[in-house]
C-alpha positions in Angstrom: 125.4 248.5 -209.6 125.4 246.9 -206.3 127.0 248.0 -203.4 130.1 245.1 -203.6 130.9 246.7 -207.4 130.5 250.3 -206.5 133.1 249.7 -203.8 135.3 247.8 -205.7 135.2 250.9 -208.3 136.0 253.0 -205.4 138.9 250.8 -204.4 140.1 251.3 -207.8 140.1 255.1 -207.5 141.0 255.0 -203.4 143.9 253.0 -204.8 145.4 255.8 -206.9 148.9 257.0 -205.8 147.7 260.4 -205.5 144.7 259.1 -203.7 146.7 256.9 -201.3 148.8 260.1 -200.3 146.3 262.4 -199.5 144.8 259.3 -196.9 147.7 258.9 -195.9 148.5 262.5 -194.7 144.8 262.2 -193.2 146.0 259.1 -190.9 148.9 261.0 -190.0 147.5 264.1 -189.1 144.6 262.6 -187.5 146.7 260.1 -185.3 148.8 263.5 -184.5 145.5 265.6 -183.4 143.5 263.2 -181.8 147.3 262.5 -179.4 147.6 266.0 -178.6 145.2 267.4 -175.9 142.8 270.0 -176.7 143.4 269.8 -180.9 140.8 267.9 -182.2 139.4 266.7 -185.6 136.7 269.3 -186.0 139.5 272.1 -185.2 141.8 270.5 -187.6 139.0 269.6 -190.5 138.0 273.8 -189.8 141.9 274.9 -190.0 142.1 272.7 -193.3 138.6 274.1 -195.0 140.2 276.6 -197.5 142.5 273.8 -198.9 138.7 272.8 -200.5 139.5 275.7 -203.0 142.8 274.0 -204.2 142.6 270.4 -203.7 140.0 268.1 -206.2 136.9 266.6 -203.7 138.0 263.4 -203.6 141.4 263.9 -202.3 140.1 266.6 -199.5 137.2 263.8 -198.3 139.3 260.7 -198.3 142.2 262.9 -196.5 139.4 264.3 -194.2 138.0 261.2 -193.5 141.3 260.1 -193.0 142.0 262.9 -190.0 138.6 261.4 -188.8 139.4 258.1 -188.2 142.7 258.7 -187.3 141.6 261.1 -184.4 139.5 258.3 -182.8 142.9 255.9 -183.0 145.0 258.5 -181.1 143.6 259.5 -178.8 144.3 256.7 -176.6 147.4 257.3 -176.5 147.5 260.5 -174.3 144.5 258.4 -172.0 147.0 255.5 -172.0 150.3 257.3 -171.1 148.8 260.9 -169.9 145.5 260.0 -168.3 144.5 263.1 -170.7 142.1 262.4 -173.1 142.8 263.6 -176.6 138.5 263.6 -177.2 135.8 263.3 -175.6 135.3 259.7 -177.0 138.4 258.3 -175.3 137.3 259.1 -171.5 136.4 256.0 -170.8 139.9 254.6 -172.4 141.6 256.7 -169.7 139.9 254.8 -166.4 141.7 251.5 -166.7 144.4 252.5 -170.1 146.7 254.8 -167.9 146.1 252.2 -164.5 147.6 249.6 -167.0 150.3 251.8 -168.0 151.1 252.7 -164.3 151.4 248.7 -163.6 154.3 249.0 -166.4 151.4 247.7 -169.4 151.0 250.1 -171.6 152.4 248.5 -174.2 150.0 246.3 -174.5 147.2 248.6 -173.5 148.4 250.5 -176.4 148.1 246.9 -178.6 144.7 246.1 -177.7 143.4 250.0 -178.0 145.4 249.9 -181.4 144.3 246.5 -182.7 140.5 246.9 -181.7 140.8 250.6 -183.1 140.8 248.5 -186.1 138.7 245.6 -186.1 135.8 247.4 -184.8 136.8 250.7 -187.7 136.7 247.4 -190.7 133.7 245.7 -189.5 131.6 249.7 -189.0 132.9 250.4 -192.2 131.8 247.5 -193.8 128.0 248.3 -191.7 128.5 251.6 -193.6 128.6 249.7 -197.2 126.3 247.4 -197.1 123.2 249.5 -194.6 124.1 252.9 -196.7 122.5 252.0 -200.2 119.4 251.0 -198.0 118.7 254.5 -196.6 119.4 256.3 -199.7 116.6 254.2 -201.3 113.9 255.1 -198.6 115.0 258.6 -198.4 115.0 258.6 -202.4 110.9 259.0 -201.9 111.3 262.3 -200.4 109.5 265.3 -201.2 110.0 268.8 -200.3 107.8 268.8 -197.5 110.3 266.0 -196.1 113.1 267.2 -197.3 111.9 270.4 -194.9 111.1 268.1 -192.0 114.5 266.5 -192.3 116.3 269.7 -191.9 114.2 270.4 -189.3 115.1 267.0 -187.4 119.0 268.0 -188.6 118.9 270.8 -186.6 117.3 269.7 -183.2 119.7 266.9 -183.7 122.2 268.9 -183.2 120.8 271.6 -181.3 119.4 269.2 -178.5 122.3 267.0 -178.4 125.5 268.9 -179.2 125.9 270.3 -175.4 124.5 270.3 -172.0 122.0 272.3 -172.4 119.2 272.2 -174.9 118.4 275.9 -174.8 122.2 277.1 -175.3 122.2 274.2 -178.2 118.9 276.2 -179.4 120.6 279.9 -179.0 123.2 279.0 -181.1 121.3 277.3 -183.4 119.0 280.2 -183.9 121.7 282.4 -184.1 123.3 280.1 -187.0 120.1 280.4 -189.1 120.0 284.1 -188.9 123.9 283.9 -190.7 122.5 281.5 -193.4 120.3 284.1 -194.2 122.6 287.0 -194.8 122.7 287.9 -198.7 120.1 288.1 -201.5 116.9 286.1 -201.2 116.9 283.4 -203.7 113.5 284.0 -204.7 112.9 287.6 -204.7 116.5 288.7 -205.3 116.7 291.4 -202.8 119.2 291.8 -200.3 119.3 290.9 -196.1 120.9 291.7 -193.7 123.9 292.9 -195.5 124.1 296.0 -193.8 125.0 297.7 -197.1 128.3 295.8 -197.7 129.0 294.4 -201.2 131.0 291.6 -199.5 128.0 290.5 -198.3 125.1 289.8 -201.1 126.5 285.9 -201.9 126.4 285.0 -197.9 128.5 284.6 -195.2 130.8 281.6 -196.5 131.0 278.8 -194.2 134.6 278.0 -194.7 135.5 281.3 -192.9 132.6 280.8 -190.1 133.8 277.1 -189.1 137.4 278.1 -189.4 136.8 281.4 -186.7 134.8 278.9 -184.9 136.4 276.1 -184.5 140.4 277.1 -184.8 140.3 280.8 -184.0 138.4 280.8 -181.2 139.2 277.4 -179.5 143.0 278.9 -179.6 141.9 281.9 -177.6 139.9 280.1 -175.3 142.8 277.5 -174.8 145.1 280.3 -174.5 143.0 282.2 -171.9 142.6 279.3 -170.7 146.5 279.7 -169.7 147.0 276.0 -169.7 151.1 276.1 -169.5 151.5 273.7 -166.6 152.5 269.9 -167.5 149.3 267.9 -167.5 150.7 265.2 -166.3 153.2 262.1 -165.8 154.2 261.0 -169.3 154.0 257.2 -168.8 156.7 255.3 -170.2 156.3 252.0 -172.7 158.4 249.6 -171.4 158.1 246.0 -172.2 155.9 244.2 -175.4 154.1 245.8 -177.4 152.5 242.9 -178.3 149.3 240.8 -176.6 150.0 237.3 -175.1 147.7 235.1 -175.2 145.7 235.6 -172.4 145.4 238.8 -173.3 144.0 238.5 -176.9 141.7 235.8 -175.1 140.3 238.8 -172.9 139.8 241.2 -176.1 138.7 240.0 -178.9 135.1 239.6 -177.1 135.2 243.2 -176.3 136.0 244.6 -179.3 133.5 242.3 -181.0 131.0 243.9 -178.6 132.3 247.3 -178.3 131.8 247.3 -182.6 128.4 246.0 -182.3 128.1 249.4 -179.7 129.5 251.4 -181.7 128.3 251.9 -185.2 124.2 251.5 -184.6 124.5 254.5 -181.5 126.8 256.7 -183.7 124.4 256.3 -186.9 121.6 257.8 -184.9 120.8 260.9 -185.0 121.2 261.9 -181.9 124.6 259.6 -181.2 127.7 260.5 -181.2 130.2 257.6 -179.6 130.3 259.1 -175.6 127.1 257.0 -175.2 128.6 253.9 -176.6 131.7 253.6 -175.1 130.3 254.3 -171.5 127.9 251.3 -172.4 130.5 249.1 -173.4 133.1 249.6 -170.5 129.5 248.6 -167.7 129.2 245.7 -170.3 132.6 244.5 -169.9 132.7 244.6 -166.2 129.7 242.5 -166.4 130.7 240.1 -167.7 134.1 239.7 -167.5 135.6 237.0 -165.6 138.5 239.3 -163.9 135.8 242.1 -162.7 138.1 242.9 -159.4 140.7 244.2 -162.1 138.8 246.7 -163.1 139.7 250.3 -161.6 143.0 249.2 -161.4 143.5 248.0 -165.1 141.2 245.9 -167.0 142.3 245.2 -170.2 138.7 244.4 -171.2 138.2 248.1 -170.2 140.5 249.5 -172.9 139.5 246.8 -175.7 135.5 247.6 -175.5 135.4 251.5 -175.4 138.1 252.0 -178.2 136.5 249.3 -180.4 133.1 251.2 -179.6 134.9 254.5 -180.7 135.9 253.7 -183.5 132.4 252.1 -184.4 130.7 254.9 -183.5 133.2 257.1 -186.2 132.0 254.9 -189.1 128.3 255.1 -187.6 128.6 259.0 -187.6 128.8 259.1 -191.1 125.9 256.9 -192.3 123.5 259.8 -191.2 125.7 262.1 -193.1 126.5 260.9 -196.5 122.8 259.3 -196.6 120.3 262.3 -195.0 123.0 264.9 -194.9 122.6 265.1 -190.8 125.7 266.2 -188.4 125.8 264.1 -185.3 129.1 265.4 -184.1 131.2 268.6 -184.3 133.4 267.1 -186.5 130.8 265.2 -189.1 129.6 269.4 -189.2 132.3 270.2 -190.3 132.4 267.7 -193.1 128.8 269.2 -194.3 130.4 272.6 -194.0 133.0 271.1 -196.7 130.5 269.3 -199.1 129.2 272.4 -199.3 132.4 274.3 -200.0 132.4 272.3 -203.2 129.0 272.9 -203.9 127.7 269.0 -203.5 124.2 268.3 -201.9 124.8 265.9 -199.0 121.8 263.5 -198.6 119.5 260.7 -200.6 121.2 262.2 -203.6 124.6 261.8 -203.1 124.9 258.6 -203.8 123.7 259.0 -207.4 125.0 262.4 -208.6 128.7 261.6 -206.9 128.8 258.4 -206.6 132.3 258.1 -207.2 133.6 260.4 -204.7 131.1 258.4 -201.9 132.5 254.5 -202.9 136.2 256.4 -203.3 135.7 257.5 -199.9 133.8 254.4 -198.1 136.5 252.2 -199.9 139.5 254.9 -198.5 138.3 254.3 -194.8 139.5 250.6 -195.3 143.0 251.0 -196.9 143.2 253.9 -193.8 141.9 251.5 -190.9 145.6 248.9 -192.1 147.5 253.0 -192.7 146.1 253.3 -188.9 147.2 250.1 -187.6 150.8 250.1 -189.3 151.3 254.4 -187.8 150.1 253.8 -184.2 152.3 251.1 -182.4 155.7 251.7 -184.4 155.5 255.6 -184.1 154.5 255.9 -180.3 157.9 256.9 -179.3 157.1 259.7 -181.7 153.6 260.6 -180.4 155.0 260.4 -177.2 157.6 263.0 -177.5 154.6 265.7 -179.2 152.8 265.8 -176.4 156.0 267.7 -174.9 155.2 270.6 -177.7 154.8 273.7 -175.8 151.1 275.1 -175.8 152.0 278.5 -176.6 153.1 277.9 -179.9 150.3 275.5 -180.5 147.9 278.4 -180.4 150.0 281.1 -182.3 150.5 277.9 -184.8 146.3 277.4 -185.9 145.8 281.0 -185.8 149.0 282.4 -188.3 147.4 279.3 -190.2 144.4 280.6 -189.8 144.7 283.5 -191.2 146.7 282.7 -194.2 144.4 279.9 -195.3 141.6 282.5 -195.5 143.3 285.3 -196.7 145.2 283.3 -199.9 141.8 282.0 -200.4 140.0 285.1 -201.6 142.7 287.8 -201.2 140.1 289.9 -199.0 140.9 291.5 -195.9 137.1 291.6 -195.5 137.5 288.3 -194.9 140.2 288.2 -192.4 138.0 290.6 -190.6 135.3 288.3 -190.8 137.1 285.2 -189.8 138.3 286.6 -186.7 134.9 288.2 -185.7 133.4 284.8 -185.8 136.6 283.9 -184.2 135.5 286.0 -181.0 132.2 284.6 -181.0 133.7 281.1 -181.2 135.9 282.0 -178.2 132.9 283.2 -176.3 130.7 280.7 -176.7 133.3 278.2 -175.5 133.7 280.4 -172.4 129.8 280.4 -171.7 129.5 276.4 -172.7 127.4 277.2 -176.1 128.4 274.5 -178.5 129.1 275.8 -182.1 128.6 272.8 -184.5 124.6 274.0 -184.0 125.4 277.6 -185.2 127.6 275.8 -188.3 124.9 273.3 -189.4 122.2 276.3 -188.9 124.2 279.1 -191.4 124.5 275.7 -193.4 120.9 274.3 -193.5 119.3 277.7 -193.1 118.8 278.5 -197.5 118.4 275.1 -198.0 115.2 274.5 -195.3 113.8 277.5 -196.7 114.2 276.5 -200.2 112.5 273.4 -199.8 109.3 275.2 -197.2 109.0 277.5 -200.0 108.6 274.5 -202.4 106.2 272.7 -200.4 103.6 275.2 -199.7 103.6 276.5 -203.2 102.4 272.9 -204.3 99.9 272.5 -201.3 98.7 275.9 -202.1 100.3 277.4 -199.1 98.4 275.0 -196.3 101.4 274.2 -193.7 99.4 271.4 -192.7 101.5 269.5 -195.3 104.2 268.6 -193.3 102.0 267.0 -190.9 99.5 265.0 -192.9 102.3 263.3 -195.3 102.6 260.2 -193.3 106.8 260.9 -193.8 107.2 264.3 -193.1 104.8 263.7 -189.9 106.9 261.1 -188.7 109.8 263.0 -188.9 108.5 265.8 -187.0 107.8 263.4 -184.1 110.9 262.2 -184.3 112.4 266.1 -183.6 109.7 266.6 -180.7 111.0 263.7 -179.4 114.6 265.3 -179.2 113.7 268.1 -178.0 111.6 267.3 -175.0 113.3 263.9 -174.1 116.2 265.4 -172.8 114.9 267.9 -170.0 112.3 265.1 -169.1 114.9 262.1 -168.3 117.5 264.9 -166.7 113.8 265.6 -164.6 113.1 261.9 -163.8 116.6 261.4 -162.7 116.8 264.0 -160.3 113.5 263.4 -158.7 115.1 259.5 -158.7 118.3 260.8 -156.8 116.0 262.8 -154.2 113.7 259.9 -153.9 116.9 258.2 -153.1 
């Protein structure tokens, strides 16, 4: 069955009333959390992880995808109206978007952001549809040695890319690997790091760790910061929410260029959405026929970065679904959700869970349309939401987290473990340690250990098997480059600045 036929089957499932309902809820909630500063998609999906015990996998992942796409849409609203990006990937949008709002052009700024998000999100989803099966075909040649090298690449990519310091990323990753080894040894059946607690014999629940780190930890950190003052003036949306002919002519090329930046960079193991939005902004500034407007509210400076942001969101799903590599905090939480359902991401996902994957991809097309319809007509509602007192949000997050974890297992021990990870998450945010590598380490540690042992068994204990097999050696080489390149690039930039 080719990609088109599989996609049609996915649409047949995605258009079922219950699946559509989950998609609509995800899009609405995603836009809401994108609008609210400090509440991102990673935190929201982590908060909803306990629902994986009660909701079917297809509906849950359609909702998660809607939240992910919706947050990418909604982040532009706060950037434009409040000059406070809801997500780091929306920082560039604020540069020109808020200036447009201050000039009385908030409507066209919101419109070009929403339409650009739709266009680029659709282009990114089309690319995901037709390129993902090709990546899967190549990855099906993997053996245990290649899988272990792929796990190493996943771990290094997340620890090196997520966060401001490679050393802190590796420290977080190491902690995650240690937590991942808690429980019974799969080979010998001996307990490891359980400290006599029978509740830990099955290992640490990824759901509890993720909710603790991203929801409770984030809420504690935001409350500790004491952000009770107003972040700034919310600009009024005046005038038409539609684009003039000149706005259209200045926006459509920026949308396409932004999509071309966003998807391939988002799909890279060291990708993400921040880099393509910056590249898009500087490209539009160079190519614009109105360069004097940049810094004062140029519409291309909103259209391009927002398109790049949403295309990158589709790109991030490519390595997650085909290789099991998360390249963002949100992707790491979605990986833990797959783990919660007992679903193995990677090359076998398309063959073993084909219906789920193609329904998820089809729902992305539908979600783009839902988000376009939601964003502009409900802009008045999103503006009112910006006035919710932050303490109410923090308290609500902690209450929902506690109730969700306790309700999932009726275990007081799990609630205590939730708050242990909440305190760890708070400390990591306080001292700028990225939390995503810890979650990825927790998930991948048992899988990497199993692949390593299988590879060593096949090779009669020869460790050289990981570097003598061409594909495995290539993945190891990429891991080394990702680990070594960022510090070298920073050192080179520092020398260049010093010389200048």
